C-alpha positions in Angstrom: -36.1 7.6 30.6 -35.3 11.0 29.1 -31.6 10.1 28.9 -32.4 6.9 27.0 -34.6 8.8 24.6 -31.8 11.4 24.0 -29.2 8.7 23.5 -31.4 6.9 20.9 -32.1 10.2 19.1 -28.3 11.2 19.2 -27.3 7.8 17.8 -29.9 8.1 15.1 -28.8 11.6 14.1 -25.1 10.5 14.0 -26.1 7.4 11.9 -27.8 9.6 9.4 -24.8 12.0 9.3 -22.3 9.3 8.5 -24.7 7.7 6.0 -24.9 10.9 4.1 -21.1 11.2 3.6 -20.0 11.3 0.0 -16.8 10.7 -1.9 -16.2 12.6 -5.1 -13.6 12.5 -7.9 -12.8 12.5 -11.5 -12.4 9.6 -13.9 -9.7 9.9 -16.7 -8.3 7.6 -19.3 -4.6 6.6 -19.3 -4.2 9.3 -22.0 -5.5 12.0 -19.7 -8.9 12.1 -21.5 -12.2 12.6 -19.6 -14.2 9.3 -19.4 -18.0 9.9 -19.2 -20.9 7.6 -18.3 -18.8 5.3 -16.1 -20.8 3.2 -13.7 -19.6 3.9 -10.2 -20.8 1.4 -7.6 -20.3 1.3 -3.9 -20.0 -2.4 -3.3 -20.5 -1.9 0.5 -23.9 -0.1 0.4 -25.0 -0.9 -3.1 -25.3 2.8 -4.1 -24.5 3.6 -7.8 -24.2 6.6 -10.0 -22.7 7.5 -13.4 -19.8 9.9 -14.1 -21.1 13.1 -15.8 -19.9 14.9 -19.0 -16.9 16.2 -17.2 -15.9 12.7 -15.9 -16.9 13.7 -12.4 -18.9 11.6 -9.9 -20.1 11.8 -6.3 -21.5 8.8 -4.4 -22.5 8.1 -0.8 -19.6 6.3 1.0 -17.8 5.8 4.2 -14.2 5.0 5.1 -13.2 1.4 4.1 -16.0 1.2 1.5 -15.1 -0.4 -1.8 -15.9 1.7 -4.9 -15.9 0.0 -8.3 -15.7 1.7 -11.7 -17.1 -0.1 -14.7 -17.3 0.9 -18.4 -17.4 -1.3 -21.5 -14.0 -1.3 -23.3 -12.0 -0.5 -20.1 -10.5 -2.6 -17.4 -12.6 -2.7 -14.3 -11.1 -0.7 -11.3 -11.8 -1.0 -7.6 -10.6 1.5 -5.0 -11.0 1.6 -1.3 -12.2 4.8 0.5 -9.6 6.1 3.0 -10.9 9.6 3.5 -14.2 11.0 2.2 -12.8 14.5 2.2 -10.0 13.6 -0.3 -11.0 13.4 -4.0 -10.8 10.0 -5.5 -9.3 10.5 -8.9 -9.3 7.3 -11.0 -7.5 6.3 -14.2 -9.2 3.7 -16.5 -7.1 1.5 -18.8 -8.6 0.8 -22.2 -8.7 -2.9 -23.1 -6.8 -3.5 -26.4 -9.1 -4.6 -29.3 -7.8 -7.4 -31.4 -7.9 -6.6 -35.1 -8.4 -9.5 -37.5 -5.4 -10.1 -39.7 -6.0 -9.5 -43.4 -4.1 -11.6 -45.8 -3.6 -9.9 -49.1 -4.0 -12.4 -52.0 -2.7 -11.6 -55.4 -5.0 -12.7 -58.2 -3.8 -14.3 -61.4 -6.8 -13.5 -63.6 -7.7 -17.1 -64.0 -11.1 -17.4 -62.3 -10.8 -21.2 -61.6 -7.4 -20.9 -60.0 -8.2 -17.8 -57.9 -11.5 -19.2 -56.6 -9.7 -22.5 -55.6 -7.0 -20.5 -53.8 -9.5 -18.4 -51.9 -11.5 -21.5 -50.9 -8.3 -23.1 -49.6 -7.5 -20.0 -47.5 -11.0 -19.9 -46.1 -10.8 -23.6 -45.1 -7.5 -22.9 -43.4 -9.0 -20.0 -41.3 -12.0 -22.1 -40.4 -9.8 -25.0 -39.3 -7.8 -22.7 -37.0 -11.0 -21.4 -35.4 -12.3 -24.9 -35.0 -9.3 -26.3 -33.2 -8.6 -23.1 -31.3 -5.1 -22.3 -32.6 -4.0 -19.0 -31.0 -3.1 -16.1 -33.3 0.5 -15.0 -33.3 1.1 -11.8 -31.4 2.6 -9.0 -33.4 5.1 -6.4 -32.1 6.1 -8.7 -29.2 9.5 -10.4 -29.4 9.5 -13.8 -27.8 11.9 -14.4 -25.0 14.9 -16.6 -25.6 14.5 -19.7 -23.4 17.5 -20.0 -21.0 19.5 -23.2 -21.1 18.7 -25.7 -18.4 21.1 -28.3 -17.1 18.5 -31.1 -17.2 17.5 -30.3 -20.8 21.1 -30.2 -22.0 22.0 -33.5 -20.2 18.9 -35.2 -21.5 19.6 -34.2 -25.1 23.3 -35.3 -24.7 22.0 -38.7 -23.4 20.1 -39.1 -26.6 23.1 -38.3 -28.7 22.1 -34.7 -29.5 24.7 -32.4 -27.9 23.4 -28.8 -27.4 26.6 -26.9 -28.0 25.0 -23.5 -27.5 23.2 -24.7 -24.3 26.4 -26.0 -22.9 28.2 -22.7 -23.6 25.3 -20.7 -22.1 25.5 -22.7 -18.9 29.3 -22.5 -18.6 29.6 -18.8 -19.5 26.8 -17.9 -17.1 24.6 -16.5 -19.8 21.6 -18.7 -18.8 21.9 -17.5 -15.2 22.0 -13.9 -16.3 19.0 -14.4 -18.5 16.9 -15.9 -15.7 17.9 -13.0 -13.4 17.1 -10.4 -16.0 13.6 -12.0 -16.8 12.8 -12.1 -13.2 13.7 -8.4 -12.8 11.5 -7.6 -15.9 8.5 -9.4 -14.6 8.8 -7.7 -11.2 9.0 -4.2 -12.8 6.0 -5.1 -15.1 3.9 -6.1 -12.1 4.9 -2.9 -10.2 3.9 -0.8 -13.2 0.6 -2.6 -13.5 -0.3 -1.8 -9.8 0.9 1.8 -9.9 -1.2 2.6 -13.0 -4.3 1.4 -11.1 -3.7 2.5 -7.5 -3.0 6.2 -6.8 0.2 7.1 -5.0 -1.8 9.0 -2.3 -3.4 5.8 -1.2 0.0 4.4 -0.2 1.2 7.7 1.3 -1.9 8.0 3.5 -1.0 4.7 5.1 2.7 5.7 5.8 4.5 4.6 2.7 6.7 7.5 1.4 6.0 8.3 -2.2 9.6 7.7 -3.2 9.5 4.2 -1.7 6.3 2.9 -3.2 8.0 0.7 -5.8 10.3 -0.6 -3.1 7.3 -1.4 -0.9 5.6 -3.2 -3.8 8.7 -5.3 -4.4 8.7 -6.1 -0.7 5.1 -7.1 -0.8 5.8 -9.6 -3.6 8.3 -11.4 -1.3 6.3 -11.4 2.0 2.9 -11.8 0.4 3.1 -13.9 -2.9 -0.7 -13.6 -3.3 -0.2 -10.0 -4.5 1.4 -11.1 -7.7 -1.2 -13.8 -8.2 -3.9 -11.2 -8.1 -1.9 -9.0 -10.5 -1.7 -11.9 -13.0 -5.5 -12.4 -12.6 -6.0 -8.6 -13.2 -7.8 -8.5 -9.9 -7.3 -4.9 -8.5 -9.5 -5.5 -5.4 -7.5 -8.6 -4.4 -4.3 -6.7 -4.8 -5.5 -3.8 -2.7 -6.7 -6.0 0.2 -3.4 -8.1 0.1 -1.4 -4.9 0.2 -3.3 -3.6 3.2 -1.9 -6.6 5.2 1.6 -5.8 4.1 1.7 -2.0 4.6 1.8 -2.1 8.5 4.8 -4.6 8.3 6.6 -2.4 5.9 6.0 0.9 7.8 7.2 -0.8 11.0 10.3 -1.9 9.2 11.0 1.7 8.0 10.6 2.9 11.5 13.1 0.4 12.9 15.5 1.3 10.2 15.2 5.0 11.0 15.8 4.3 14.7 18.9 2.2 13.9 20.4 5.1 12.0 19.9 7.6 14.8 
């Protein structure tokens, strides 16, 4: 009987001990500025706190808990706890704010003409809002669409020979464009992940720091869902998908090391 009571007491004490573990860290912006009053939520145990005036926080957590960081005007970030003794430093990315375009209208001095002109511009803006026309993006050069065999042949069948398209296909320019765009998209997705997930999170699980980008590219191939989550800006989905790929990649690294010995 005494043994049972001791066992229950020991289990209760150990449970309290683990429940009282805390993870601490600092929250910064992408410009290395302190971010205060960030809501920090442990999605596993429903505990929540706010970061202080120094951007620091401390919250009850255990290993494998998911910690979410939320602040208006910033992208939401989720991180998984791997070791409560290691500080969790988080970088929040500010959401770009769209600035309404201002059209400068020169006035003629003729009240009737100017008022009609302004009314016409207002109606145009209202029409765009009503039908949902997207506003053109500034500072972003659109990609040149690579030539496609089907499109060129279809145009030729209609009597519209696309000379430039034919040249691009024959010279290999279209193929090079597709290859380059694919490379750009991969690098863009890798950068997005690395801005939101700290390098130490990968290193802890056995991925060398200098091979993190290589690992992410590998994950895109063996686990296409990773890129789907990136496009959806779902950091939690990315992290959970990567957790499945890490053991495969680490084992692959070990096999490569053995083969070189």
